[in-house]
C-alpha positions, 0 to 999 in steps of 0.5 A: 250594533246600530252602525251594522244594522243600518247596512243590513237594512240597506242591503236587504232593501236593495235586494228587494228592489233587484227582486221585484225588478226581477220577478216581473220580467220572468213572470211575463216570460213565463206567462208568454211561454204558458200561452205558446205551450197551451196553443201547441197543445190546441194543435196537438188536440186537432191533429189527434182528432185528425188521427182518430178519423182516418181509420173510419174514412180508409175502412169506408174507402177500402170497402169501395176501392180494394185495389188502392193499396199503395194509397192506404199504405201511404195514409197509414204510414203518414198517420204514423208518422203524425202520431209519433210527432204529435207525441214528442216531435218538435214544432218543425216534425210536426209541420212536416208529418202534417204536410205528408198526412195531407198529402196523403189524404189528399190521394185518399179523397181523390179515389172517391172520384173514380168510384161514384158509389163511393162519392154517394155513400153517406158515411164517406161524405160525412167522414169527408166533411168532418176531416175538412172541418178538422183540417179547419181547426188545425189551420186556425190552431196553427195560426193562433200558435204562431200568433202566440210564438211571434209575440214571445220572440218578440219580448225574448229577441227585444233589448234588453229582455234578450239578456235577462232571457238568456240568463233564465234559459228562455229561448226563441220558440219555433213556428209551426211551419208548413212543409216545403212540399206541401206547396205542391198539390199532387197532380192526379191523372184520372185517365190512368189513375196514376199520380204524377 
């Protein structure tokens, strides 16, 4: 009986040591992944804040610029796309929808240049300033998210952690990148009111 007990204790000790060696890296991966998820949630929160501001801004502009229906439609379409991406999209889909929304909002804000009374409207300037503050918060949230993704991806891709990460199903995370079209600001010609 004693001869059988010693190998069992040795096996249990080896399993305990292996379990301890696995728990640390696994918990580190889980912790880093939760940091990434939290930062992604912060982006979603700021995108939602932006979505909530847009209807008020559009209604204010509509009061002055009723014939700018194509701009209003592009804002509404971009808002719908961003709302869908925020609800259940990937980081790439959110970035693409965000870029489209930024472009549409740029055209909406540019309308104010043609309507001096709109530029002077307190509600419009307040909403525009609030939107600018939200844009800054989105930029900070994106930076923080990408920092956490970088930290996570470094761990997941480093040897020997990459072997362990693959076994437990932890894979590289996607960065929140700006859409390539977002690098080119829309050109507006106020002489004929058309966008180029």
